DRENBA-723632 format. One line per 8 residues: number of its first residue (from 1); their letters; for each residue x, y, z of N, C-alpha, C. Coordinates in pm, whole numbers, m for minus. Layout:
<sites>
NUM) A) X/Y/Z/X/Y/Z/X/Y/Z; ...
</sites>
This chain:
<sites>
1) XXXXXXXX) 3273/m2298/17407/3129/m2307/17429/3093/m2450/17464; 3015/m2466/17569/2979/m2599/17613/2869/m2659/17524; 2865/m2792/17523/2759/m2862/17451/2623/m2824/17506; 2614/m2807/17637/2487/m2771/17700/2438/m2635/17649; 2530/m2538/17640/2492/m2404/17592/2444/m2410/17448; 2518/m2482/17362/2477/m2494/17223/2341/m2561/17211; 2326/m2675/17276/2200/m2750/17265/2081/m2670/17315; 2101/m2596/17423/1994/m2514/17478/1955/m2404/17379
9) XXXXXXXX) 2055/m2338/17320/2031/m2231/17224/1958/m2284/17101; 2007/m2393/17045/1950/m2448/16922/1809/m2502/16947; 1788/m2564/17062/1655/m2617/17092/1553/m2504/17105; 1593/m2394/17165/1503/m2278/17176/1468/m2224/17037; 1568/m2215/16950/1543/m2167/16813/1452/m2263/16739; 1480/m2392/16749/1400/m2493/16679/1255/m2492/16727; 1236/m2483/16856/1101/m2479/16914/1025/m2356/16866; 1093/m2242/16864/1031/m2117/16819/987/m2129/16673
17) XXXXXXXX) 1076/m2174/16587/1046/m2179/16443/935/m2279/16413; 936/m2392/16479/831/m2491/16459/696/m2440/16508; 697/m2369/16620/572/m2313/16672/513/m2210/16576; 599/m2139/16503/554/m2041/16404/525/m2105/16268; 544/m2237/16259/527/m2310/16133/612/m2250/16021; 732/m2198/16059/831/m2145/15966/783/m2022/15891; 673/m1961/15938/624/m1836/15881/678/m1718/15962; 693/m1605/15895/736/m1488/15971/747/m1365/15884
25) XXXXXXXX) 799/m1260/15944/824/m1135/15873/962/m1136/15811; 990/m1036/15727/1116/m1026/15654/1159/m880/15652; 1289/m850/15649/1331/m710/15643/1272/m634/15525; 1239/m706/15416/1197/m639/15292/1048/m654/15261; 969/m695/15358/828/m726/15328/731/m611/15350; 783/m488/15363/698/m375/15395/583/m353/15297; 607/m384/15170/503/m359/15069/392/m465/15072; 405/m563/15161/294/m656/15185/187/m594/15275
33) XXXXXXXX) 215/m475/15325/119/m405/15409/m12/m382/15333; m122/m426/15389/m253/m407/15325/m290/m260/15320; m236/m182/15413/m261/m38/15413/m187/29/15297; m58/m6/15279/18/54/15170/m41/15/15035; m84/m109/15022/m140/m155/14895/m272/m85/14860; m335/m24/14960/m460/49/14936/m435/196/14901; m306/237/14906/m273/377/14881/m220/396/14738; m245/514/14677/m190/542/14544/m37/554/14544
41) XXXXXXXX) 23/570/14663/169/580/14674/240/457/14619; 169/345/14615/233/220/14570/278/228/14424; 227/330/14349/262/345/14208/386/433/14187; 445/484/14296/557/579/14288/682/512/14342; 788/505/14263/907/431/14303/972/486/14430; 977/620/14444/1038/678/14565/958/643/14690; 827/640/14678/742/604/14792/762/457/14828; 770/371/14726/794/229/14752/928/209/14822
49) XXXXXXXX) 1030/277/14772/1163/264/14830/1166/313/14974; 1106/429/14999/1103/485/15135/1027/394/15230; 917/338/15180/835/250/15264/913/124/15304; 977/61/15206/1054/m61/15235/1171/m29/15328; 1244/77/15299/1360/112/15380/1320/152/15522; 1203/216/15533/1154/251/15667/1131/128/15752; 1068/27/15695/1047/m98/15767/1180/m167/15798; 1269/m170/15699/1397/m242/15712/1487/m179/15818
57) XXXXXXXX) 1489/m47/15823/1583/23/15911/1529/48/16051; 1398/45/16067/1340/78/16197/1367/m32/16300; 1414/5/16420/1430/m94/16526/1296/m131/16590; 1193/m54/16555/1058/m82/16606/978/m151/16497; 910/m257/16531/836/m335/16431/692/m284/16419; 662/m222/16305/528/m167/16280/440/m263/16199; 490/m383/16172/422/m471/16076/281/m511/16121; 266/m544/16246/133/m587/16293/34/m472/16280
65) XXXXXXXX) 77/m350/16318/m11/m234/16314/m48/m197/16170; 48/m220/16076/25/m182/15937/m16/m301/15850; m60/m406/15917/m123/m522/15851/m31/m590/15749; 91/m619/15794/182/m703/15716/171/m845/15771; 124/m940/15693/104/m1076/15746/236/m1153/15755; 241/m1248/15847/352/m1343/15851/330/m1447/15741; 433/m1471/15662/420/m1562/15548/542/m1653/15537; 527/m1757/15455/642/m1839/15418/724/m1767/15311
73) XXXXXXXX) 854/m1782/15318/946/m1730/15217/1022/m1850/15161; 1028/m1863/15029/1084/m1984/14969/1231/m2007/15009; 1309/m1901/15016/1449/m1916/15056/1458/m1960/15202; 1371/m1901/15286/1368/m1943/15426/1328/m2088/15441; 1225/m2130/15367/1181/m2270/15372/1293/m2362/15327; 1366/m2322/15222/1479/m2402/15174/1587/m2416/15280; 1616/m2308/15351/1718/m2313/15457/1675/m2405/15571; 1549/m2402/15606/1500/m2495/15708/1514/m2639/15660
81) XXXXXXXX) 1480/m2663/15534/1492/m2798/15479/1637/m2845/15482; 1729/m2759/15443/1871/m2793/15450/1912/m2829/15593; 1864/m2748/15688/1897/m2774/15828/1845/m2908/15877; 1721/m2940/15843/1664/m3069/15886/1736/m3186/15818; 1781/m3168/15696/1860/m3274/15631/1991/m3297/15706; 2053/m3190/15754/2177/m3204/15834/2147/m3275/15966; 2035/m3241/16029/1999/m3308/16154/1971/m3456/16130; 1912/m3488/16015/1887/m3628/15981/2020/m3703/15964
89) XXXXXXXX) 2116/m3638/15898/2247/m3701/15883/2313/m3724/16019; 2294/m3627/16109/2347/m3645/16244/2279/m3762/16314; 2147/m3775/16296/2073/m3885/16358/2121/m4020/16305; 2157/m4026/16178/2213/m4150/16122/2343/m4189/16194; 2413/m4086/16245/2537/m4110/16319/2513/m4128/16469; 2385/m4139/16506/2352/m4163/16646/2335/m4039/16730; 2338/m3921/16666/2322/m3795/16740/2176/m3750/16727; 2097/m3774/16830/1952/m3753/16821/1900/m3650/16921
97) XXXXXXXX) 1985/m3554/16959/1941/m3451/17053/1823/m3370/16998; 1813/m3360/16866/1711/m3274/16805/1611/m3352/16722; 1599/m3481/16749/1498/m3562/16683/1552/m3697/16639; 1464/m3795/16636/1500/m3928/16587/1499/m3927/16434; 1552/m4033/16374/1549/m4043/16228/1406/m4033/16176; 1315/m4103/16240/1175/m4104/16194/1112/m3965/16204; 1136/m3896/16316/1080/m3762/16337/1135/m3664/16234; 1264/m3671/16211/1328/m3578/16118/1288/m3608/15974
105) XXXXXXXX) 1274/m3735/15940/1231/m3772/15806/1091/m3719/15776; 1003/m3728/15875/867/m3674/15859/872/m3524/15834; 955/m3453/15908/968/m3308/15890/1026/m3276/15752; 1124/m3352/15708/1186/m3331/15577/1083/m3346/15466; 1001/m3449/15474/899/m3472/15370/796/m3359/15368; 757/m3311/15485/658/m3203/15491/714/m3072/15436; 836/m3039/15473/895/m2912/15427/929/m2921/15278; 970/m3039/15232/994/m3057/15089/867/m3028/15009
113) XXXXXXXX) 755/m3079/15055/629/m3055/14984/592/m2907/14989; 615/m2843/15102/588/m2700/15113/670/m2622/15011; 798/m2656/14998/885/m2587/14904/841/m2614/14760; 803/m2737/14730/753/m2769/14596/627/m2690/14563; 541/m2673/14663/416/m2599/14642/440/m2450/14614; 556/m2399/14654/588/m2257/14635/656/m2230/14501; 682/m2332/14423/749/m2317/14294/668/m2228/14201; 738/m2141/14129/675/m2053/14030/660/m2131/13899
121) XXXXXXXX) 545/m2119/13837/515/m2203/13720/526/m2131/13587; 582/m2012/13584/576/m1930/13462/703/m1935/13378; 803/m2014/13416/930/m2014/13343/958/m2149/13277; 1072/m2157/13212/1107/m2278/13137/1137/m2397/13227; 1182/m2370/13348/1214/m2475/13443/1179/m2433/13583; 1202/m2523/13678/1167/m2496/13818/1241/m2374/13870; 1168/m2286/13939/1228/m2165/13994/1140/m2112/14107; 1199/m2023/14186/1129/m1967/14302/1159/m1817/14311
129) XXXXXXXX) 1068/m1744/14379/1088/m1602/14403/1059/m1570/14548; 1046/m1442/14578/1017/m1398/14715/870/m1363/14729; 825/m1362/14852/682/m1342/14882/647/m1194/14903; 721/m1105/14837/692/m962/14852/745/m886/14730; 687/m768/14706/742/m676/14606/870/m616/14663; 970/m598/14578/1099/m547/14625/1147/m435/14533; 1157/m314/14590/1209/m198/14517/1356/m180/14553; 1444/m193/14457/1587/m178/14480/1632/m41/14433
137) XXXXXXXX) 1661/48/14529/1691/188/14497/1586/239/14397; 1629/316/14298/1535/356/14192/1565/278/14064; 1637/168/14080/1684/94/13963/1576/4/13904; 1503/m66/13990/1406/m163/13939/1312/m206/14050; 1198/m261/14009/1100/m319/14101/1081/m465/14062; 1107/m555/14158/1076/m696/14141/941/m721/14207; 845/m763/14128/713/m793/14184/719/m924/14261; 623/m941/14351/611/m1063/14431/615/m1186/14340
145) XXXXXXXX) 692/m1286/14383/708/m1414/14311/780/m1402/14177; 850/m1289/14153/939/m1282/14038/1053/m1380/14061; 1075/m1477/13973/1180/m1576/13999/1319/m1512/14003; 1398/m1555/14100/1537/m1510/14112/1629/m1631/14120; 1751/m1611/14076/1849/m1720/14081/1887/m1750/14226; 1877/m1650/14314/1914/m1670/14454/1816/m1764/14523; 1688/m1730/14519/1588/m1816/14581/1592/m1956/14520; 1610/m1963/14388/1611/m2091/14319/1731/m2176/14358
153) XXXXXXXX) 1848/m2115/14372/1967/m2191/14409/1954/m2253/14547; 1900/m2177/14641/1881/m2232/14775/1778/m2345/14773; 1672/m2326/14695/1569/m2429/14685/1624/m2557/14624; 1701/m2544/14518/1754/m2663/14449/1854/m2737/14537; 1940/m2664/14607/2033/m2734/14697/1958/m2810/14806; 1854/m2747/14861/1776/m2812/14966/1703/m2935/14911; 1646/m2923/14792/1575/m3036/14732/1672/m3148/14696; 1794/m3112/14657/1893/m3215/14628/1927/m3294/14753
161) XXXXXXXX) 1942/m3226/14865/1969/m3294/14992/1849/m3380/15032; 1729/m3326/15012/1607/m3402/15042/1599/m3528/14957; 1627/m3514/14828/1620/m3630/14738/1720/m3737/14778; 1840/m3697/14819/1941/m3794/14860/1894/m3876/14980; 1802/m3821/15057/1747/m3892/15174/1622/m3971/15137; 1530/m3909/15064/1399/m3970/15040/1391/m4051/14911; 1478/m4018/14814/1476/m4081/14680/1339/m4064/14612; 1276/m3951/14635/1146/m3920/14576/1167/m3874/14431
169) XXXXXXXX) 1119/m3952/14336/1144/m3924/14194/1088/m3790/14151; 973/m3749/14205/915/m3620/14165/1005/m3504/14206; 1078/m3520/14316/1173/m3417/14359/1288/m3408/14260; 1338/m3522/14216/1448/m3523/14119/1405/m3457/13988; 1282/m3480/13945/1233/m3418/13822/1232/m3266/13832; 1194/m3215/13948/1194/m3071/13970/1337/m3018/13968; 1427/m3087/14036/1567/m3044/14041/1625/m3032/13901; 1609/m3136/13821/1672/m3136/13689/1611/m3033/13595
177) XXXXXXXX) 1484/m3001/13615/1421/m2902/13528/1473/m2761/13553; 1533/m2737/13670/1581/m2602/13703/1694/m2557/13612; 1764/m2651/13549/1869/m2612/13455/1811/m2530/13341; 1691/m2564/13297/1628/m2488/13189/1597/m2345/13231; 1564/m2326/13359/1543/m2189/13409/1670/m2107/13394; 1782/m2163/13434/1909/m2092/13427/1948/m2065/13282; 1935/m2166/13198/1983/m2156/13060/1892/m2070/12972; 1761/m2085/12990/1667/m2021/12898/1607/m1889/12949
185) XXXXXXXX) 1600/m1873/13082/1526/m1758/13136/1615/m1648/13194; 1735/m1683/13237/1826/m1581/13289/1905/m1520/13174; 1922/m1388/13179/2004/m1323/13077/2152/m1336/13114; 2239/m1308/13017/2383/m1318/13040/2450/m1189/12995; 2528/m1131/13084/2601/m1009/13052/2744/m1048/13016; 2788/m1021/12894/2924/m1060/12854/3030/m991/12940; 3136/m1065/12971/3251/m1008/13042/3374/m1084/12996; 3466/m1015/12929/3584/m1078/12869/3539/m1197/12783
193) XXXXXXXX) 3591/m1316/12811/3554/m1433/12730/3433/m1506/12785; 3378/m1456/12895/3268/m1527/12960/3145/m1440/12977; 3077/m1459/13089/2952/m1385/13113/2914/m1397/13259; 2819/m1313/13298/2756/m1320/13429/2608/m1351/13410; 2558/m1451/13481/2414/m1476/13483/2344/m1362/13557; 2223/m1329/13514/2146/m1223/13580/2087/m1272/13712; 2051/m1177/13795/1991/m1205/13926/1851/m1264/13911; 1781/m1217/13808/1641/m1253/13791/1607/m1261/13643
201) XXXXXXXX) 1485/m1301/13614/1437/m1300/13476/1412/m1157/13429; 1404/m1066/13524/1377/m926/13493/1506/m847/13493; 1529/m766/13394/1650/m685/13388/1652/m585/13504; 1774/m549/13544/1789/m449/13649/1898/m484/13748; 1937/m610/13756/2040/m651/13853/2124/m761/13787; 2187/m725/13677/2245/m826/13588/2392/m855/13610; 2459/m781/13698/2604/m798/13712/2645/m819/13857; 2568/m900/13928/2598/m934/14067/2677/m1064/14068
209) XXXXXXXX) 2796/m1062/14124/2887/m1177/14113/2832/m1300/14184; 2781/m1283/14305/2733/m1403/14376/2609/m1462/14308; 2527/m1377/14247/2408/m1428/14177/2449/m1513/14058; 2549/m1466/13982/2597/m1542/13868/2653/m1677/13912; 2727/m1676/14022/2782/m1801/14075/2672/m1895/14123; 2563/m1839/14172/2451/m1925/14212/2385/m1990/14091; 2386/m1921/13976/2341/m1984/13853/2429/m2103/13818; 2561/m2083/13834/2655/m2193/13810/2634/m2306/13911
217) XXXXXXXX) 2599/m2270/14033/2576/m2370/14137/2457/m2459/14101; 2350/m2398/14051/2233/m2477/14010/2272/m2576/13901; 2342/m2527/13799/2384/m2615/13689/2476/m2726/13740; 2561/m2694/13835/2652/m2794/13892/2575/m2903/13965; 2475/m2862/14043/2395/m2959/14117/2316/m3049/14022; 2262/m2989/13916/2188/m3069/13818/2284/m3163/13743; 2403/m3114/13710/2504/m3198/13647/2536/m3320/13734; 2538/m3299/13866/2566/m3411/13956/2469/m3526/13941
225) XXXXXXXX) 2346/m3496/13898/2245/m3600/13877/2240/m3648/13731; 2261/m3559/13635/2238/m3592/13495/2365/m3622/13415; 2478/m3567/13462/2606/m3575/13390/2597/m3515/13248; 2511/m3416/13233/2499/m3346/13105/2617/m3249/13091; 2707/m3277/12996/2830/m3199/12984/2804/m3053/12948; 2691/m3025/12884/2661/m2886/12849/2638/m2802/12974; 2581/m2864/13079/2561/m2792/13206/2696/m2762/13271; 2784/m2861/13270/2918/m2842/13328/2995/m2732/13255
233) XXXXXXXX) 2988/m2733/13123/3061/m2634/13043/3011/m2492/13071; 2880/m2476/13078/2822/m2345/13103/2855/m2297/13245; 2845/m2388/13341/2879/m2354/13479/3025/m2313/13491; 3112/m2385/13422/3256/m2355/13427/3285/m2215/13373; 3215/m2175/13269/3236/m2042/13212/3195/m1933/13311; 3081/m1954/13379/3036/m1856/13479/3131/m1851/13598; 3179/m1966/13643/3275/m1969/13755/3405/m1901/13714; 3454/m1929/13594/3578/m1867/13546/3565/m1715/13543
241) XXXXXXXX) 3450/m1666/13495/3428/m1521/13490/3432/m1461/13630; 3365/m1525/13725/3364/m1475/13863/3504/m1477/13923; 3580/m1580/13892/3716/m1588/13946/3806/m1480/13886; 3783/m1447/13760/3859/m1338/13697/3827/m1203/13762; 3710/m1193/13823/3670/m1068/13891/3718/m1064/14036; 3781/m1169/14083/3837/m1169/14218/3961/m1079/14222; 3972/m995/14325/4088/m908/14339/4211/m990/14379; 4325/m930/14366/4451/m1000/14395/4457/m1049/14539
249) XXXXXXXX) 4393/m974/14630/4397/m1013/14771/4296/m1122/14807; 4215/m1166/14709/4119/m1273/14734/3977/m1224/14755; 3954/m1094/14749/3821/m1039/14777/3740/m1026/14649; 3609/m1012/14668/3517/m980/14560/3432/m861/14599; 3412/m768/14507/3309/m668/14528/3174/m736/14502; 3066/m671/14543/2933/m731/14529/2891/m742/14382; 2907/m633/14307/2863/m632/14168/2936/m527/14088; 2907/m518/13959/2984/m433/13870/2927/m294/13850
257) XXXXXXXX) 2805/m267/13900/2753/m130/13894/2831/m42/13992; 2844/88/13965/2917/176/14057/2864/172/14200; 2733/149/14217/2675/147/14351/2688/9/14418; 2760/m84/14354/2773/m221/14407/2919/m257/14437; 2999/m159/14474/3143/m182/14486/3189/m218/14627; 3095/m249/14716/3136/m285/14852/3184/m430/14857; 3256/m463/14964/3304/m599/14991/3245/m641/15125; 3167/m749/15125/3104/m789/15251/3124/m937/15281
265) XXXXXXXX) 3090/m974/15401/3117/m1107/15454/3036/m1216/15389; 2902/m1210/15403/2825/m1328/15366/2816/m1351/15216; 2825/m1245/15134/2828/m1269/14990/2961/m1333/14948; 3069/m1301/15019/3195/m1373/14998/3174/m1521/15028; 3102/m1550/15136/3071/m1689/15170/2990/m1758/15062; 2891/m1688/15007/2810/m1744/14897/2900/m1780/14777; 2992/m1688/14744/3081/m1711/14629/3164/m1838/14649; 3224/m1850/14765/3310/m1965/14794/3230/m2095/14794
273) XXXXXXXX) 3111/m2090/14851/3023/m2207/14854/2989/m2253/14712; 2958/m2158/14624/2921/m2192/14487/3038/m2251/14410; 3157/m2191/14426/3276/m2243/14357/3306/m2385/14405; 3298/m2407/14535/3325/m2540/14589/3219/m2640/14544; 3094/m2597/14537/2988/m2686/14487/3019/m2731/14345; 3060/m2635/14261/3098/m2670/14123/3208/m2776/14124; 3311/m2755/14205/3424/m2847/14206/3384/m2985/14256; 3303/m2990/14360/3262/m3118/14415/3171/m3195/14319
281) XXXXXXXX) 3082/m3125/14253/2985/m3191/14166/3045/m3235/14033; 3144/m3161/13984/3199/m3189/13850/3334/m3260/13853; 3404/m3251/13966/3538/m3307/13973/3645/m3218/13913; 3606/m3101/13865/3698/m3005/13806/3750/m2913/13916; 3877/m2928/13952/3934/m2850/14063/4025/m2737/14013; 4002/m2693/13892/4091/m2592/13833/4077/m2454/13896; 3974/m2437/13979/3954/m2306/14043/3996/m2308/14191; 4072/m2410/14230/4109/m2427/14370/4187/m2310/14426
289) XXXXXXXX) 4278/m2253/14347/4359/m2141/14396/4273/m2020/14428; 4172/m1994/14345/4081/m1883/14372/4000/m1910/14499; 3957/m2033/14514/3880/m2072/14633/3964/m2055/14758; 4089/m2103/14752/4177/m2095/14869/4209/m1950/14905; 4236/m1869/14804/4268/m1728/14828/4146/m1655/14886; 4027/m1688/14834/3905/m1628/14885/3876/m1669/15029; 3897/m1795/15060/3875/m1843/15198/3971/m1774/15295; 4096/m1759/15253/4193/m1692/15339/4150/m1547/15365
297) XXXXXXXX) 4106/m1479/15260/4060/m1340/15277/3939/m1335/15369; 3848/m1428/15350/3724/m1436/15429/3755/m1447/15578; 3839/m1543/15613/3866/m1566/15756/3958/m1459/15816; 4039/m1395/15733/4132/m1293/15784/4066/m1157/15805; 3958/m1127/15733/3910/m990/15727/3771/m964/15785; 3695/m1068/15817/3556/m1046/15856/3523/m1089/16000; 3627/m1111/16082/3603/m1156/16220/3706/m1093/16312; 3658/m1043/16426/3747/m985/16525/3800/m1094/16618
305) XXXXXXXX) 3905/m1066/16697/3968/m1171/16779/3873/m1244/16873; 3769/m1176/16920/3674/m1242/17011/3565/m1319/16937; 3575/m1324/16803/3476/m1394/16724/3366/m1305/16670; 3362/m1179/16709/3259/m1088/16660/3265/m1078/16508; 3154/m1104/16439/3155/m1100/16293/3140/m958/16241; 3213/m925/16135/3205/m794/16071/3122/m804/15944; 3048/m701/15914/2969/m697/15789/3061/m671/15670; 3140/m564/15679/3229/m524/15570/3375/m555/15605
313) XXXXXXXX) 3460/m555/15503/3601/m585/15528/3670/m475/15608; 3615/m351/15599/3682/m237/15660/3603/m170/15771; 3487/m229/15809/3414/m178/15924/3322/m286/15978; 3293/m278/16105/3222/m386/16173/3071/m372/16162; 3020/m252/16188/2875/m234/16200/2811/m192/16069; 2684/m232/16049/2600/m313/16138/2639/m460/16130; 2637/m529/16245/2663/m672/16247/2534/m744/16210; 2535/m807/16095/2417/m873/16042/2421/m1021/16075
321) XXXXXXXX) 2308/m1080/16110/2301/m1220/16151/2347/m1315/16040; 2335/m1271/15913/2386/m1354/15802/2534/m1386/15819; 2611/m1291/15876/2757/m1304/15878/2804/m1423/15963; 2761/m1436/16088/2804/m1555/16164/2742/m1683/16111; 2622/m1676/16057/2557/m1797/16006/2630/m1852/15885; 2661/m1765/15789/2716/m1813/15662/2855/m1872/15677; 2937/m1819/15767/3074/m1872/15777/3074/m2017/15823; 2978/m2056/15906/2968/m2195/15950/2933/m2286/15833
329) XXXXXXXX) 2836/m2243/15753/2793/m2322/15637/2904/m2332/15534; 2971/m2219/15508/3079/m2219/15409/3196/m2305/15455; 3231/m2296/15582/3340/m2380/15635/3307/m2528/15620; 3182/m2562/15643/3140/m2701/15626/3152/m2745/15481; 3103/m2661/15388/3108/m2696/15246/3252/m2713/15199; 3341/m2623/15245/3481/m2626/15201/3565/m2727/15277; 3501/m2802/15368/3570/m2899/15454/3682/m2831/15535; 3649/m2711/15584/3742/m2634/15666/3694/m2620/15810
337) XXXXXXXX) 3591/m2694/15845/3532/m2677/15978/3633/m2709/16089; 3693/m2825/16082/3785/m2865/16188/3908/m2776/16194; 3956/m2731/16077/4074/m2643/16073/4047/m2507/16135; 3921/m2466/16137/3885/m2334/16187/3783/m2342/16301; 3784/m2452/16372/3683/m2474/16474/3689/m2367/16584; 3809/m2321/16619/3820/m2219/16723/3751/m2090/16681; 3774/m2046/16556/3708/m1926/16505/3557/m1945/16503; 3510/m2057/16452/3366/m2081/16440/3300/m2089/16577
345) XXXXXXXX) 3368/m2151/16673/3312/m2161/16808/3303/m2024/16873; 3408/m1944/16857/3406/m1808/16912/3294/m1725/16851; 3280/m1735/16718/3179/m1655/16648/3039/m1697/16689; 3014/m1827/16696/2882/m1875/16735/2853/m1838/16881; 2952/m1850/16966/2936/m1815/17107/2900/m1667/17122; 2971/m1580/17047/2942/m1436/17051/2799/m1410/17002; 2760/m1480/16898/2628/m1459/16838/2516/m1500/16933; 2532/m1614/16999/2432/m1658/17097/2421/m1558/17211
353) XXXXXXXX) 2537/m1510/17257/2538/m1417/17371/2479/m1281/17335; 2495/m1238/17211/2462/m1100/17175/2344/m1085/17079; 2299/m1196/17015/2199/m1181/16910/2083/m1279/16922; 2070/m1347/17036/1957/m1438/17053/1865/m1390/17164; 1737/m1387/17134/1636/m1351/17232/1612/m1466/17329; 1565/m1434/17447/1527/m1539/17543/1414/m1626/17487; 1339/m1572/17389/1231/m1650/17328/1282/m1750/17225; 1410/m1742/17190/1470/m1840/17101/1512/m1786/16966
361) XXXXXXXX) 1443/m1683/16916/1476/m1632/16783/1602/m1546/16788; 1661/m1521/16669/1781/m1439/16659/1747/m1302/16603; 1825/m1203/16648/1804/m1066/16605/1859/m1046/16464; 1807/m944/16399/1846/m908/16263/1985/m845/16258; 2005/m737/16332/2132/m664/16327/2166/m602/16462; 2295/m595/16488/2347/m519/16602/2415/m395/16547; 2374/m280/16598/2432/m153/16553/2498/m82/16670; 2575/23/16640/2637/101/16746/2530/170/16830
369) XXXXXXXX) 2423/212/16763/2314/277/16834/2208/176/16873; 2083/206/16837/1973/116/16871/1968/2/16770; 1982/m120/16818/1985/m236/16730/1844/m281/16694; 1834/m357/16583/1707/m414/16542/1695/m556/16599; 1607/m572/16696/1589/m702/16760/1460/m770/16713; 1417/m732/16592/1296/m791/16533/1328/m933/16487; 1233/m1022/16503/1248/m1160/16456/1208/m1169/16309; 1305/m1202/16223/1279/m1222/16081/1301/m1369/16049
377) XXXXXXXX) 1199/m1436/15995/1206/m1580/15980/1310/m1624/15877; 1308/m1562/15758/1408/m1601/15657/1545/m1547/15692; 1553/m1416/15710/1683/m1350/15719/1762/m1393/15842; 1695/m1410/15953/1765/m1440/16078/1753/m1586/16117; 1631/m1631/16139/1611/m1762/16202/1642/m1879/16109; 1601/m1870/15983/1630/m1979/15890/1781/m1992/15867; 1848/m1879/15853/1993/m1883/15833/2064/m1943/15955; 2022/m1902/16075/2087/m1956/16195/2048/m2101/16218
385) XXXXXXXX) 1926/m2139/16183/1885/m2279/16197/1973/m2368/16110; 1991/m2329/15986/2075/m2407/15895/2220/m2410/15945; 2271/m2295/15990/2409/m2288/16039/2429/m2377/16162; 2336/m2372/16255/2351/m2449/16378/2335/m2599/16352; 2253/m2635/16254/2242/m2776/16215/2374/m2825/16156; 2437/m2742/16073/2569/m2775/16019/2670/m2790/16133; 2668/m2695/16225/2763/m2697/16339/2745/m2825/16420; 2621/m2861/16446/2591/m2981/16523/2643/m3106/16454
393) XXX) 2621/m3116/16323/2667/m3231/16247/2821/m3237/16246; 2884/m3123/16221/3031/m3119/16212/3099/m3145/16346; 3032/m3105/16454/3092/m3118/16587/3087/m3261/16639
</sites>
């Protein structure tokens, strides 16, 4: 892939996202519909589930007609912040195709404040949730702004990168307080000698492996600033538990419930990223073999020879935009970018050719049948923005 092709693609994406002020729709935001909220159906779990899945699966976007507003999503905002921090690092190295140091610093400060303003204030420490109600099967309902470890982990990593650039003390105070959210507000499900952190403060999704590792990631990042050994010890226990759940071939299932036994690409990437974050922040490399085995499985099983990314280990479709985006970020975190540059270049090239609109945004999913070419700000554009910023810096 030529530099011209990459720069043109990334500039179109950057221009689109900035013009939208980083607001947009989401695959799961159907219950933000003002029409649905006015109906008694909102009190019935099956109706909520059908409504959300209808929006998520439809290749036709009904959101404008059904009065779903474009909004900021905390995880999406965090991903944009991470991306701008990478562009700032590139500018320090003299690479200013996407902004000068001054321009990028201004954007970093503005997005940092936006993310801080979205913080949920109801827990023991700093945390974030999503901007919509989310019905997961018939298992549970997460109300809008219910804090989750996933949204919080992305926010804390982004704020940590922002703090390293701006040295804003109020940002550091928010970062360090997030450890209390993990320790005091998340539940722990025992497993052998360890435990899994819950997905949220609300019961219902308590045995998701990547979510538990993201809890460990938050503690690891806070440890990097505070050197509080209790954070390191707790994070190590969660990482050890997740590594014990890794299969012999290096794979991880999504979670421990019977309905969570799939193996997919981007959650594997999340797991590896979290383990590596723990190792880098604490200096404890005792989980290196699990990381290496997982990375080998990741690169061997989720990409076709032409770079086409696969969703699952045993089938390709639907091709989700998270899959090509996350492998770039994970390769960067694991310092494997140069070793796998051919794979990453092929995958990004395929993604630009097959999943980017002429308007600049990226599509949600490619399917065998009718694909979903809806623009989703968090799920598609924020993930690709962060990935392409990493690619630009690494290249």
